[in-house]
N, CA, C and O atoms as a CHARMM CRD file, in Angstrom:
* protein
*
  388
    1    1 MET  N    191.18000  82.86800  26.10400 PROA 1      0.00000
    2    1 MET  CA   192.03700  83.77100  26.88500 PROA 1      0.00000
    3    1 MET  C    191.18200  84.31600  27.96000 PROA 1      0.00000
    4    1 MET  O    190.12600  84.86100  27.63800 PROA 1      0.00000
    5    2 ASN  N    191.53400  84.22500  29.24100 PROA 2      0.00000
    6    2 ASN  CA   190.77200  84.84600  30.29600 PROA 2      0.00000
    7    2 ASN  C    191.57600  86.05900  30.84000 PROA 2      0.00000
    8    2 ASN  O    192.61700  85.95400  31.49000 PROA 2      0.00000
    9    3 THR  N    190.93500  87.28600  30.47800 PROA 3      0.00000
   10    3 THR  CA   191.65800  88.55300  30.79900 PROA 3      0.00000
   11    3 THR  C    191.04800  89.13100  32.10600 PROA 3      0.00000
   12    3 THR  O    189.82000  89.19500  32.16700 PROA 3      0.00000
   13    4 LYS  N    191.71700  89.51300  33.04600 PROA 4      0.00000
   14    4 LYS  CA   191.23400  90.12500  34.27100 PROA 4      0.00000
   15    4 LYS  C    190.75100  91.54500  33.94000 PROA 4      0.00000
   16    4 LYS  O    191.27800  92.17100  33.02000 PROA 4      0.00000
   17    5 LYS  N    189.76700  92.05400  34.66700 PROA 5      0.00000
   18    5 LYS  CA   189.32100  93.40500  34.45900 PROA 5      0.00000
   19    5 LYS  C    190.42100  94.44300  34.73900 PROA 5      0.00000
   20    5 LYS  O    190.41800  95.49600  34.10100 PROA 5      0.00000
   21    6 SER  N    191.36000  94.19400  35.66300 PROA 6      0.00000
   22    6 SER  CA   192.40900  95.04300  35.87000 PROA 6      0.00000
   23    6 SER  C    193.32800  95.16800  34.78900 PROA 6      0.00000
   24    6 SER  O    194.08500  96.13900  34.80800 PROA 6      0.00000
   25    7 GLU  N    193.39300  94.34900  33.84400 PROA 7      0.00000
   26    7 GLU  CA   194.23700  94.33100  32.72100 PROA 7      0.00000
   27    7 GLU  C    193.54900  94.89200  31.46500 PROA 7      0.00000
   28    7 GLU  O    194.15800  95.03900  30.40600 PROA 7      0.00000
   29    8 MET  N    192.24900  95.19800  31.63200 PROA 8      0.00000
   30    8 MET  CA   191.43500  95.72500  30.51600 PROA 8      0.00000
   31    8 MET  C    191.82000  97.24400  30.31800 PROA 8      0.00000
   32    8 MET  O    192.27400  97.89400  31.26000 PROA 8      0.00000
   33    9 PRO  N    191.62900  97.78200  29.08400 PROA 9      0.00000
   34    9 PRO  CA   191.85800  99.19100  28.82400 PROA 9      0.00000
   35    9 PRO  C    190.86100 100.02400  29.62500 PROA 9      0.00000
   36    9 PRO  O    189.68500  99.68500  29.75200 PROA 9      0.00000
   37   10 VAL  N    191.39200 101.14900  30.16800 PROA 10     0.00000
   38   10 VAL  CA   190.56300 102.20200  30.79300 PROA 10     0.00000
   39   10 VAL  C    190.54000 103.48400  30.07900 PROA 10     0.00000
   40   10 VAL  O    191.60400 104.02400  29.77900 PROA 10     0.00000
   41   11 VAL  N    189.41100 104.01300  29.78500 PROA 11     0.00000
   42   11 VAL  CA   189.37600 105.32200  29.08100 PROA 11     0.00000
   43   11 VAL  C    188.64900 106.24800  30.06900 PROA 11     0.00000
   44   11 VAL  O    187.65500 105.83100  30.66500 PROA 11     0.00000
   45   12 GLU  N    189.11600 107.49000  30.25600 PROA 12     0.00000
   46   12 GLU  CA   188.47900 108.39400  31.14400 PROA 12     0.00000
   47   12 GLU  C    188.16400 109.67100  30.28200 PROA 12     0.00000
   48   12 GLU  O    188.99100 110.11700  29.48600 PROA 12     0.00000
   49   13 ARG  N    186.98900 110.20800  30.46900 PROA 13     0.00000
   50   13 ARG  CA   186.72700 111.41100  29.73900 PROA 13     0.00000
   51   13 ARG  C    185.95200 112.42100  30.66300 PROA 13     0.00000
   52   13 ARG  O    185.21000 112.01100  31.55600 PROA 13     0.00000
   53   14 GLU  N    186.14500 113.71600  30.42200 PROA 14     0.00000
   54   14 GLU  CA   185.31500 114.73000  31.16600 PROA 14     0.00000
   55   14 GLU  C    184.14000 115.01800  30.32000 PROA 14     0.00000
   56   14 GLU  O    184.27100 115.17300  29.10600 PROA 14     0.00000
   57   15 LEU  N    182.94700 115.09700  30.93900 PROA 15     0.00000
   58   15 LEU  CA   181.71900 115.38500  30.21400 PROA 15     0.00000
   59   15 LEU  C    181.06000 116.62600  30.97100 PROA 15     0.00000
   60   15 LEU  O    181.13800 116.81000  32.18600 PROA 15     0.00000
   61   16 TRP  N    180.41200 117.43200  30.07400 PROA 16     0.00000
   62   16 TRP  CA   179.69000 118.56100  30.63200 PROA 16     0.00000
   63   16 TRP  C    178.14100 118.37800  30.18000 PROA 16     0.00000
   64   16 TRP  O    177.84100 118.00700  29.04500 PROA 16     0.00000
   65   17 VAL  N    177.30400 118.64200  31.06900 PROA 17     0.00000
   66   17 VAL  CA   175.80100 118.55400  30.74100 PROA 17     0.00000
   67   17 VAL  C    175.47200 119.90900  30.22000 PROA 17     0.00000
   68   17 VAL  O    175.46700 120.90900  30.93800 PROA 17     0.00000
   69   18 GLU  N    175.19400 119.91100  28.93700 PROA 18     0.00000
   70   18 GLU  CA   174.96300 121.14800  28.30600 PROA 18     0.00000
   71   18 GLU  C    173.49200 121.41900  27.95900 PROA 18     0.00000
   72   18 GLU  O    173.13600 122.57600  27.73900 PROA 18     0.00000
   73   19 ASN  N    172.61200 120.38100  27.90100 PROA 19     0.00000
   74   19 ASN  CA   171.23300 120.63700  27.54600 PROA 19     0.00000
   75   19 ASN  C    170.44900 121.41600  28.72200 PROA 19     0.00000
   76   19 ASN  O    170.74100 121.21700  29.90100 PROA 19     0.00000
   77   20 ARG  N    169.56600 122.19900  28.37800 PROA 20     0.00000
   78   20 ARG  CA   168.92100 123.16700  29.31600 PROA 20     0.00000
   79   20 ARG  C    168.26900 122.48100  30.51600 PROA 20     0.00000
   80   20 ARG  O    168.28100 123.00600  31.63000 PROA 20     0.00000
   81   21 LEU  N    167.72000 121.34300  30.27700 PROA 21     0.00000
   82   21 LEU  CA   167.03900 120.68500  31.50900 PROA 21     0.00000
   83   21 LEU  C    167.87100 119.70100  32.27600 PROA 21     0.00000
   84   21 LEU  O    167.39500 119.02100  33.18500 PROA 21     0.00000
   85   22 GLY  N    169.16900 119.63500  31.87800 PROA 22     0.00000
   86   22 GLY  CA   170.02300 118.65800  32.54300 PROA 22     0.00000
   87   22 GLY  C    169.73100 117.23200  32.33200 PROA 22     0.00000
   88   22 GLY  O    169.07000 116.89600  31.35000 PROA 22     0.00000
   89   23 ILE  N    170.17400 116.36000  33.17900 PROA 23     0.00000
   90   23 ILE  CA   169.98700 114.89900  32.97700 PROA 23     0.00000
   91   23 ILE  C    168.67700 114.58200  33.81600 PROA 23     0.00000
   92   23 ILE  O    168.73500 114.49500  35.04200 PROA 23     0.00000
   93   24 HSD  N    167.58300 114.42400  33.16600 PROA 24     0.00000
   94   24 HSD  CA   166.34000 114.05700  33.69200 PROA 24     0.00000
   95   24 HSD  C    166.03600 112.57500  33.17700 PROA 24     0.00000
   96   24 HSD  O    166.93400 111.92400  32.64200 PROA 24     0.00000
   97   25 ALA  N    164.84400 112.09400  33.33700 PROA 25     0.00000
   98   25 ALA  CA   164.57200 110.67200  32.88400 PROA 25     0.00000
   99   25 ALA  C    165.00800 110.30000  31.48300 PROA 25     0.00000
  100   25 ALA  O    165.69100 109.30500  31.24100 PROA 25     0.00000
  101   26 ARG  N    164.53900 111.22800  30.50100 PROA 26     0.00000
  102   26 ARG  CA   164.83300 110.83300  29.06600 PROA 26     0.00000
  103   26 ARG  C    166.32600 110.75100  28.74600 PROA 26     0.00000
  104   26 ARG  O    166.71000 109.74600  28.14800 PROA 26     0.00000
  105   27 PRO  N    167.24400 111.73300  29.08900 PROA 27     0.00000
  106   27 PRO  CA   168.61800 111.63800  28.85700 PROA 27     0.00000
  107   27 PRO  C    169.16600 110.39800  29.67800 PROA 27     0.00000
  108   27 PRO  O    169.97400 109.63800  29.14500 PROA 27     0.00000
  109   28 ALA  N    168.76500 110.21200  30.86200 PROA 28     0.00000
  110   28 ALA  CA   169.33400 109.18200  31.68600 PROA 28     0.00000
  111   28 ALA  C    168.93400 107.78600  30.92400 PROA 28     0.00000
  112   28 ALA  O    169.72700 106.84500  30.95500 PROA 28     0.00000
  113   29 MET  N    167.83500 107.69600  30.32500 PROA 29     0.00000
  114   29 MET  CA   167.42200 106.43000  29.70500 PROA 29     0.00000
  115   29 MET  C    168.29900 106.33400  28.35900 PROA 29     0.00000
  116   29 MET  O    168.65300 105.23100  27.94300 PROA 29     0.00000
  117   30 LYS  N    168.59800 107.38900  27.76800 PROA 30     0.00000
  118   30 LYS  CA   169.48800 107.29400  26.55200 PROA 30     0.00000
  119   30 LYS  C    170.91500 106.89100  26.91100 PROA 30     0.00000
  120   30 LYS  O    171.57200 106.16600  26.16400 PROA 30     0.00000
  121   31 ILE  N    171.37700 107.35700  28.03700 PROA 31     0.00000
  122   31 ILE  CA   172.68500 106.91600  28.44200 PROA 31     0.00000
  123   31 ILE  C    172.65500 105.44100  28.85500 PROA 31     0.00000
  124   31 ILE  O    173.57000 104.70600  28.48100 PROA 31     0.00000
  125   32 THR  N    171.63600 104.96100  29.61700 PROA 32     0.00000
  126   32 THR  CA   171.59200 103.57700  29.96600 PROA 32     0.00000
  127   32 THR  C    171.46200 102.72600  28.73200 PROA 32     0.00000
  128   32 THR  O    172.14700 101.71400  28.58500 PROA 32     0.00000
  129   33 ASN  N    170.59100 103.13300  27.85300 PROA 33     0.00000
  130   33 ASN  CA   170.45800 102.21200  26.58400 PROA 33     0.00000
  131   33 ASN  C    171.72000 102.17500  25.84500 PROA 33     0.00000
  132   33 ASN  O    172.07400 101.12700  25.30500 PROA 33     0.00000
  133   34 LEU  N    172.45300 103.28200  25.77900 PROA 34     0.00000
  134   34 LEU  CA   173.71000 103.32600  25.11900 PROA 34     0.00000
  135   34 LEU  C    174.72600 102.44100  25.80100 PROA 34     0.00000
  136   34 LEU  O    175.44500 101.69700  25.13500 PROA 34     0.00000
  137   35 ALA  N    174.79800 102.50900  27.11800 PROA 35     0.00000
  138   35 ALA  CA   175.73200 101.73100  27.89600 PROA 35     0.00000
  139   35 ALA  C    175.46800 100.19400  27.76500 PROA 35     0.00000
  140   35 ALA  O    176.38600  99.37900  27.85900 PROA 35     0.00000
  141   36 LEU  N    174.28200  99.87100  27.56400 PROA 36     0.00000
  142   36 LEU  CA   173.99000  98.53100  27.38900 PROA 36     0.00000
  143   36 LEU  C    174.35200  97.81000  26.09000 PROA 36     0.00000
  144   36 LEU  O    174.25900  96.59200  25.93900 PROA 36     0.00000
  145   37 GLN  N    174.79000  98.71400  25.13000 PROA 37     0.00000
  146   37 GLN  CA   175.14300  98.26800  23.80100 PROA 37     0.00000
  147   37 GLN  C    176.66500  97.83300  23.81100 PROA 37     0.00000
  148   37 GLN  O    177.14100  97.24200  22.84200 PROA 37     0.00000
  149   38 PHE  N    177.37600  98.12400  24.87400 PROA 38     0.00000
  150   38 PHE  CA   178.76300  97.86600  25.01800 PROA 38     0.00000
  151   38 PHE  C    179.10100  96.83000  26.05900 PROA 38     0.00000
  152   38 PHE  O    178.39300  96.68100  27.05500 PROA 38     0.00000
  153   39 GLU  N    180.15000  96.13400  25.83600 PROA 39     0.00000
  154   39 GLU  CA   180.64400  95.12300  26.77800 PROA 39     0.00000
  155   39 GLU  C    181.33600  95.79000  27.99200 PROA 39     0.00000
  156   39 GLU  O    181.26000  95.27900  29.10900 PROA 39     0.00000
  157   40 SER  N    181.98700  96.89700  27.76500 PROA 40     0.00000
  158   40 SER  CA   182.72800  97.55100  28.78700 PROA 40     0.00000
  159   40 SER  C    181.87500  98.03500  29.91500 PROA 40     0.00000
  160   40 SER  O    180.71000  98.36200  29.68500 PROA 40     0.00000
  161   41 ASP  N    182.40500  98.10700  31.18400 PROA 41     0.00000
  162   41 ASP  CA   181.72500  98.78100  32.27700 PROA 41     0.00000
  163   41 ASP  C    181.92000 100.27800  32.05400 PROA 41     0.00000
  164   41 ASP  O    182.98500 100.80400  31.72900 PROA 41     0.00000
  165   42 LEU  N    180.77700 100.88800  32.26500 PROA 42     0.00000
  166   42 LEU  CA   180.78900 102.44100  32.14700 PROA 42     0.00000
  167   42 LEU  C    180.31700 103.03300  33.53700 PROA 42     0.00000
  168   42 LEU  O    179.24400 102.71300  34.04700 PROA 42     0.00000
  169   43 VAL  N    181.13900 103.85500  34.06000 PROA 43     0.00000
  170   43 VAL  CA   180.74700 104.56800  35.23000 PROA 43     0.00000
  171   43 VAL  C    180.78200 106.05500  35.04700 PROA 43     0.00000
  172   43 VAL  O    181.66300 106.62000  34.39900 PROA 43     0.00000
  173   44 LEU  N    179.75700 106.68400  35.66100 PROA 44     0.00000
  174   44 LEU  CA   179.70700 108.12300  35.62900 PROA 44     0.00000
  175   44 LEU  C    179.93300 108.57800  37.10800 PROA 44     0.00000
  176   44 LEU  O    179.39500 108.03400  38.07200 PROA 44     0.00000
  177   45 GLU  N    180.77300 109.61600  37.17400 PROA 45     0.00000
  178   45 GLU  CA   181.14800 110.18700  38.45500 PROA 45     0.00000
  179   45 GLU  C    180.93900 111.67600  38.57700 PROA 45     0.00000
  180   45 GLU  O    181.29700 112.49000  37.72500 PROA 45     0.00000
  181   46 LYS  N    180.34400 111.95400  39.68100 PROA 46     0.00000
  182   46 LYS  CA   180.12800 113.51200  40.01300 PROA 46     0.00000
  183   46 LYS  C    180.40500 113.62000  41.49900 PROA 46     0.00000
  184   46 LYS  O    179.87900 112.89200  42.34100 PROA 46     0.00000
  185   47 ASP  N    181.30100 114.61900  41.76000 PROA 47     0.00000
  186   47 ASP  CA   181.62300 114.96900  43.17500 PROA 47     0.00000
  187   47 ASP  C    182.00700 113.69800  43.97200 PROA 47     0.00000
  188   47 ASP  O    181.52800 113.52500  45.09300 PROA 47     0.00000
  189   48 ASN  N    182.87200 112.79000  43.41200 PROA 48     0.00000
  190   48 ASN  CA   183.41800 111.61800  44.10100 PROA 48     0.00000
  191   48 ASN  C    182.27900 110.50600  44.32800 PROA 48     0.00000
  192   48 ASN  O    182.54000 109.56600  45.07800 PROA 48     0.00000
  193   49 VAL  N    181.06500 110.58300  43.72300 PROA 49     0.00000
  194   49 VAL  CA   180.04200 109.69200  43.74100 PROA 49     0.00000
  195   49 VAL  C    180.04000 108.97600  42.33100 PROA 49     0.00000
  196   49 VAL  O    179.80200 109.61400  41.30500 PROA 49     0.00000
  197   50 ALA  N    180.30200 107.68500  42.32600 PROA 50     0.00000
  198   50 ALA  CA   180.22200 106.92000  41.07300 PROA 50     0.00000
  199   50 ALA  C    179.12400 105.96500  40.97800 PROA 50     0.00000
  200   50 ALA  O    178.81900 105.19100  41.88500 PROA 50     0.00000
  201   51 VAL  N    178.48600 106.05400  39.73700 PROA 51     0.00000
  202   51 VAL  CA   177.28000 105.10400  39.53900 PROA 51     0.00000
  203   51 VAL  C    177.53700 104.35600  38.17000 PROA 51     0.00000
  204   51 VAL  O    178.26200 104.81100  37.28500 PROA 51     0.00000
  205   52 ASN  N    176.92700 103.27400  38.10600 PROA 52     0.00000
  206   52 ASN  CA   176.91900 102.45100  36.93300 PROA 52     0.00000
  207   52 ASN  C    176.03600 103.07800  35.80400 PROA 52     0.00000
  208   52 ASN  O    174.86300 103.36200  36.04300 PROA 52     0.00000
  209   53 ALA  N    176.55800 103.28200  34.65500 PROA 53     0.00000
  210   53 ALA  CA   175.80100 103.98100  33.58600 PROA 53     0.00000
  211   53 ALA  C    174.64200 103.13200  33.04900 PROA 53     0.00000
  212   53 ALA  O    173.82300 103.63600  32.28100 PROA 53     0.00000
  213   54 ARG  N    174.56300 101.93500  33.41400 PROA 54     0.00000
  214   54 ARG  CA   173.48700 100.98600  33.12700 PROA 54     0.00000
  215   54 ARG  C    172.34200 101.04400  34.02800 PROA 54     0.00000
  216   54 ARG  O    171.35800 100.31800  33.88400 PROA 54     0.00000
  217   55 ASP  N    172.47500 101.95500  35.00500 PROA 55     0.00000
  218   55 ASP  CA   171.48400 101.96600  36.08700 PROA 55     0.00000
  219   55 ASP  C    170.80400 103.35300  36.03500 PROA 55     0.00000
  220   55 ASP  O    171.39500 104.33900  36.47300 PROA 55     0.00000
  221   56 LEU  N    169.56300 103.43500  35.50000 PROA 56     0.00000
  222   56 LEU  CA   168.95700 104.68300  35.16400 PROA 56     0.00000
  223   56 LEU  C    168.70300 105.39100  36.54000 PROA 56     0.00000
  224   56 LEU  O    169.00700 106.57600  36.68300 PROA 56     0.00000
  225   57 LEU  N    168.17400 104.69800  37.49300 PROA 57     0.00000
  226   57 LEU  CA   167.90000 105.48200  38.77100 PROA 57     0.00000
  227   57 LEU  C    169.05200 106.03700  39.46200 PROA 57     0.00000
  228   57 LEU  O    169.00700 107.10800  40.06800 PROA 57     0.00000
  229   58 ALA  N    170.22200 105.20600  39.35400 PROA 58     0.00000
  230   58 ALA  CA   171.49300 105.69200  39.89700 PROA 58     0.00000
  231   58 ALA  C    171.90900 106.95700  39.33500 PROA 58     0.00000
  232   58 ALA  O    172.33800 107.86800  40.04300 PROA 58     0.00000
  233   59 ILE  N    171.77600 107.04600  37.89900 PROA 59     0.00000
  234   59 ILE  CA   172.12500 108.25200  37.17800 PROA 59     0.00000
  235   59 ILE  C    171.37500 109.42500  37.68200 PROA 59     0.00000
  236   59 ILE  O    171.96400 110.47900  37.92100 PROA 59     0.00000
  237   60 LEU  N    170.09800 109.28700  37.85300 PROA 60     0.00000
  238   60 LEU  CA   169.23100 110.31300  38.26900 PROA 60     0.00000
  239   60 LEU  C    169.60500 110.82400  39.63200 PROA 60     0.00000
  240   60 LEU  O    169.50700 112.02100  39.90400 PROA 60     0.00000
  241   61 THR  N    170.07100 109.84200  40.57000 PROA 61     0.00000
  242   61 THR  CA   170.45700 110.33600  41.90100 PROA 61     0.00000
  243   61 THR  C    171.75100 111.32800  41.88700 PROA 61     0.00000
  244   61 THR  O    172.01100 112.04400  42.85500 PROA 61     0.00000
  245   62 LEU  N    172.42700 111.30700  40.86300 PROA 62     0.00000
  246   62 LEU  CA   173.66100 112.19500  40.64800 PROA 62     0.00000
  247   62 LEU  C    173.20300 113.63000  40.65500 PROA 62     0.00000
  248   62 LEU  O    173.98200 114.50700  41.02500 PROA 62     0.00000
  249   63 ASP  N    171.81300 113.95100  40.21100 PROA 63     0.00000
  250   63 ASP  CA   171.34600 115.34800  40.18600 PROA 63     0.00000
  251   63 ASP  C    172.30500 116.21700  39.37800 PROA 63     0.00000
  252   63 ASP  O    173.18100 116.90600  39.90000 PROA 63     0.00000
  253   64 CYS  N    172.07700 116.13300  38.07000 PROA 64     0.00000
  254   64 CYS  CA   172.87300 116.86300  37.12000 PROA 64     0.00000
  255   64 CYS  C    172.18400 117.89100  36.29000 PROA 64     0.00000
  256   64 CYS  O    171.75100 117.62000  35.17000 PROA 64     0.00000
  257   65 PRO  N    172.08500 119.01600  36.81000 PROA 65     0.00000
  258   65 PRO  CA   171.40700 120.18400  36.04800 PROA 65     0.00000
  259   65 PRO  C    172.47000 120.63100  34.89900 PROA 65     0.00000
  260   65 PRO  O    173.61000 120.17000  34.83000 PROA 65     0.00000
  261   66 GLN  N    171.98500 121.49500  34.10400 PROA 66     0.00000
  262   66 GLN  CA   172.84000 122.09100  33.06900 PROA 66     0.00000
  263   66 GLN  C    174.14200 122.70200  33.71400 PROA 66     0.00000
  264   66 GLN  O    174.03800 123.39200  34.72800 PROA 66     0.00000
  265   67 GLY  N    175.22300 122.48300  33.20400 PROA 67     0.00000
  266   67 GLY  CA   176.61400 122.96600  33.57600 PROA 67     0.00000
  267   67 GLY  C    177.29900 121.99400  34.47700 PROA 67     0.00000
  268   67 GLY  O    178.42900 122.24800  34.89500 PROA 67     0.00000
  269   68 THR  N    176.63700 120.82400  34.81700 PROA 68     0.00000
  270   68 THR  CA   177.38100 119.89100  35.53100 PROA 68     0.00000
  271   68 THR  C    178.51100 119.20200  34.98700 PROA 68     0.00000
  272   68 THR  O    178.42100 118.84000  33.81400 PROA 68     0.00000
  273   69 ARG  N    179.61300 118.94300  35.65700 PROA 69     0.00000
  274   69 ARG  CA   180.73000 118.29600  35.23200 PROA 69     0.00000
  275   69 ARG  C    180.67000 116.79400  35.61700 PROA 69     0.00000
  276   69 ARG  O    180.45200 116.54400  36.80200 PROA 69     0.00000
  277   70 LEU  N    180.82600 115.85600  34.82200 PROA 70     0.00000
  278   70 LEU  CA   180.94000 114.55600  35.10100 PROA 70     0.00000
  279   70 LEU  C    182.29200 113.91900  34.60600 PROA 70     0.00000
  280   70 LEU  O    182.94800 114.45400  33.71300 PROA 70     0.00000
  281   71 VAL  N    182.65300 112.82900  35.18500 PROA 71     0.00000
  282   71 VAL  CA   183.80100 111.97600  34.55600 PROA 71     0.00000
  283   71 VAL  C    183.20200 110.67300  34.23000 PROA 71     0.00000
  284   71 VAL  O    182.47200 110.04900  35.00000 PROA 71     0.00000
  285   72 LEU  N    183.56600 110.27200  32.98800 PROA 72     0.00000
  286   72 LEU  CA   183.10900 109.00600  32.35400 PROA 72     0.00000
  287   72 LEU  C    184.25100 108.12700  32.58000 PROA 72     0.00000
  288   72 LEU  O    185.37800 108.56300  32.34300 PROA 72     0.00000
  289   73 ARG  N    184.08200 106.88700  33.03000 PROA 73     0.00000
  290   73 ARG  CA   185.28300 105.90500  33.07700 PROA 73     0.00000
  291   73 ARG  C    184.71000 104.62800  32.39800 PROA 73     0.00000
  292   73 ARG  O    183.79200 103.96900  32.88600 PROA 73     0.00000
  293   74 ALA  N    185.33500 104.34100  31.22700 PROA 74     0.00000
  294   74 ALA  CA   185.05300 103.02600  30.58500 PROA 74     0.00000
  295   74 ALA  C    186.07000 102.03500  30.74900 PROA 74     0.00000
  296   74 ALA  O    187.24200 102.32500  30.51000 PROA 74     0.00000
  297   75 THR  N    185.70600 100.78800  31.16800 PROA 75     0.00000
  298   75 THR  CA   186.78300  99.78400  31.41100 PROA 75     0.00000
  299   75 THR  C    186.29000  98.50700  30.61100 PROA 75     0.00000
  300   75 THR  O    185.18700  98.00500  30.82800 PROA 75     0.00000
  301   76 GLY  N    187.13000  98.04600  29.72700 PROA 76     0.00000
  302   76 GLY  CA   186.87000  96.80300  28.98200 PROA 76     0.00000
  303   76 GLY  C    187.35400  96.77400  27.53200 PROA 76     0.00000
  304   76 GLY  O    188.04300  97.67900  27.06100 PROA 76     0.00000
  305   77 SER  N    187.00200  95.79400  26.90700 PROA 77     0.00000
  306   77 SER  CA   187.61100  95.55300  25.50500 PROA 77     0.00000
  307   77 SER  C    187.18400  96.61100  24.51200 PROA 77     0.00000
  308   77 SER  O    187.92100  96.95100  23.58600 PROA 77     0.00000
  309   78 ASP  N    186.01300  97.11500  24.70900 PROA 78     0.00000
  310   78 ASP  CA   185.51700  98.22300  23.72400 PROA 78     0.00000
  311   78 ASP  C    185.33300  99.62300  24.43300 PROA 78     0.00000
  312   78 ASP  O    184.45000 100.41500  24.10500 PROA 78     0.00000
  313   79 ALA  N    186.21700  99.84100  25.39800 PROA 79     0.00000
  314   79 ALA  CA   186.22900 101.02200  26.16200 PROA 79     0.00000
  315   79 ALA  C    186.31100 102.33500  25.35600 PROA 79     0.00000
  316   79 ALA  O    185.65200 103.33200  25.65100 PROA 79     0.00000
  317   80 SER  N    187.17100 102.26400  24.31000 PROA 80     0.00000
  318   80 SER  CA   187.32600 103.48000  23.53300 PROA 80     0.00000
  319   80 SER  C    186.02400 103.85400  22.72700 PROA 80     0.00000
  320   80 SER  O    185.60100 105.00800  22.66200 PROA 80     0.00000
  321   81 GLU  N    185.44000 102.79500  22.13200 PROA 81     0.00000
  322   81 GLU  CA   184.21600 102.98600  21.39800 PROA 81     0.00000
  323   81 GLU  C    183.08200 103.37200  22.24200 PROA 81     0.00000
  324   81 GLU  O    182.24300 104.17900  21.84000 PROA 81     0.00000
  325   82 ALA  N    183.02600 102.80600  23.43400 PROA 82     0.00000
  326   82 ALA  CA   181.91800 103.14300  24.36900 PROA 82     0.00000
  327   82 ALA  C    182.04600 104.59600  24.86700 PROA 82     0.00000
  328   82 ALA  O    181.03400 105.29600  24.89200 PROA 82     0.00000
  329   83 ALA  N    183.28200 105.10700  25.28000 PROA 83     0.00000
  330   83 ALA  CA   183.54900 106.35200  25.62300 PROA 83     0.00000
  331   83 ALA  C    183.28400 107.39400  24.62300 PROA 83     0.00000
  332   83 ALA  O    182.78300 108.47700  24.92400 PROA 83     0.00000
  333   84 LEU  N    183.65100 107.03300  23.33900 PROA 84     0.00000
  334   84 LEU  CA   183.29600 107.96100  22.22400 PROA 84     0.00000
  335   84 LEU  C    181.86300 108.05500  21.98300 PROA 84     0.00000
  336   84 LEU  O    181.36100 109.14600  21.70800 PROA 84     0.00000
  337   85 ALA  N    181.14400 106.95600  22.06800 PROA 85     0.00000
  338   85 ALA  CA   179.63800 107.06000  21.92600 PROA 85     0.00000
  339   85 ALA  C    178.86900 107.93600  22.97700 PROA 85     0.00000
  340   85 ALA  O    177.97000 108.71900  22.67100 PROA 85     0.00000
  341   86 VAL  N    179.32200 107.71700  24.23900 PROA 86     0.00000
  342   86 VAL  CA   178.79500 108.47300  25.32300 PROA 86     0.00000
  343   86 VAL  C    179.16300 109.96200  25.11400 PROA 86     0.00000
  344   86 VAL  O    178.29700 110.82000  25.28200 PROA 86     0.00000
  345   87 CYS  N    180.45700 110.30100  24.74400 PROA 87     0.00000
  346   87 CYS  CA   180.80700 111.65000  24.58700 PROA 87     0.00000
  347   87 CYS  C    179.89800 112.31800  23.45500 PROA 87     0.00000
  348   87 CYS  O    179.45000 113.46100  23.55200 PROA 87     0.00000
  349   88 GLN  N    179.70200 111.54900  22.47600 PROA 88     0.00000
  350   88 GLN  CA   178.84800 112.13200  21.30700 PROA 88     0.00000
  351   88 GLN  C    177.48300 112.35700  21.71500 PROA 88     0.00000
  352   88 GLN  O    176.87700 113.33500  21.27700 PROA 88     0.00000
  353   89 LEU  N    176.87100 111.43600  22.61700 PROA 89     0.00000
  354   89 LEU  CA   175.51600 111.66400  23.12700 PROA 89     0.00000
  355   89 LEU  C    175.45400 112.95200  23.89200 PROA 89     0.00000
  356   89 LEU  O    174.50400 113.72500  23.76400 PROA 89     0.00000
  357   90 PHE  N    176.46800 113.18000  24.68700 PROA 90     0.00000
  358   90 PHE  CA   176.43000 114.41100  25.57900 PROA 90     0.00000
  359   90 PHE  C    176.69900 115.65500  24.63700 PROA 90     0.00000
  360   90 PHE  O    176.11000 116.70900  24.87700 PROA 90     0.00000
  361   91 ALA  N    177.56400 115.55900  23.58400 PROA 91     0.00000
  362   91 ALA  CA   177.83000 116.64800  22.68800 PROA 91     0.00000
  363   91 ALA  C    176.51400 117.06000  21.84600 PROA 91     0.00000
  364   91 ALA  O    176.31100 118.20000  21.43000 PROA 91     0.00000
  365   92 ARG  N    175.69700 116.01600  21.66700 PROA 92     0.00000
  366   92 ARG  CA   174.37300 116.24200  20.87700 PROA 92     0.00000
  367   92 ARG  C    173.28100 116.74900  21.83700 PROA 92     0.00000
  368   92 ARG  O    172.14900 117.01600  21.43600 PROA 92     0.00000
  369   93 LYS  N    173.66300 116.87000  23.11700 PROA 93     0.00000
  370   93 LYS  CA   172.72200 117.38300  24.22700 PROA 93     0.00000
  371   93 LYS  C    171.51000 116.45500  24.31600 PROA 93     0.00000
  372   93 LYS  O    170.43400 116.91500  24.69900 PROA 93     0.00000
  373   94 PHE  N    171.64400 115.11400  23.96300 PROA 94     0.00000
  374   94 PHE  CA   170.73300 114.15200  24.20300 PROA 94     0.00000
  375   94 PHE  C    169.43100 114.35700  23.22200 PROA 94     0.00000
  376   94 PHE  O    168.32400 113.87900  23.46800 PROA 94     0.00000
  377   95 GLY  N    169.75500 115.15400  22.06200 PROA 95     0.00000
  378   95 GLY  CA   168.70200 115.49600  21.21300 PROA 95     0.00000
  379   95 GLY  C    167.78300 116.61700  21.64300 PROA 95     0.00000
  380   95 GLY  O    166.72000 116.85200  21.06700 PROA 95     0.00000
  381   96 GLU  N    168.22600 117.27900  22.65200 PROA 96     0.00000
  382   96 GLU  CA   167.46300 118.29200  23.31100 PROA 96     0.00000
  383   96 GLU  C    168.17200 119.68800  23.04400 PROA 96     0.00000
  384   96 GLU  O    169.17100 119.72800  22.32500 PROA 96     0.00000
  385   97 THR  N    167.67800 120.76300  23.59500 PROA 97     0.00000
  386   97 THR  CA   168.26800 122.09600  23.48100 PROA 97     0.00000
  387   97 THR  C    168.94100 122.44900  24.67000 PROA 97     0.00000
  388   97 THR  O    169.50200 123.54100  24.76100 PROA 97     0.00000
């Protein structure tokens, strides 16, 4: 069965950067590594700028200090699972404080 991307499930979630140092290289790498585990396309958006969550440098260009609001958009067959995993990573503050 050949399913078009436009017919794939889309999950959108609001995320807040809560760790003290914001999204720097280590959290960006955690997001990227997590995104690579899923089939779905994952996009992070800040102030109408959207980047691929599999692209570490693109994530860093969003400039996300503590308190930043992001929108996560997951599109694909495992979109719900992918969105949940990313939300949990943000909720755990990337293992930082």
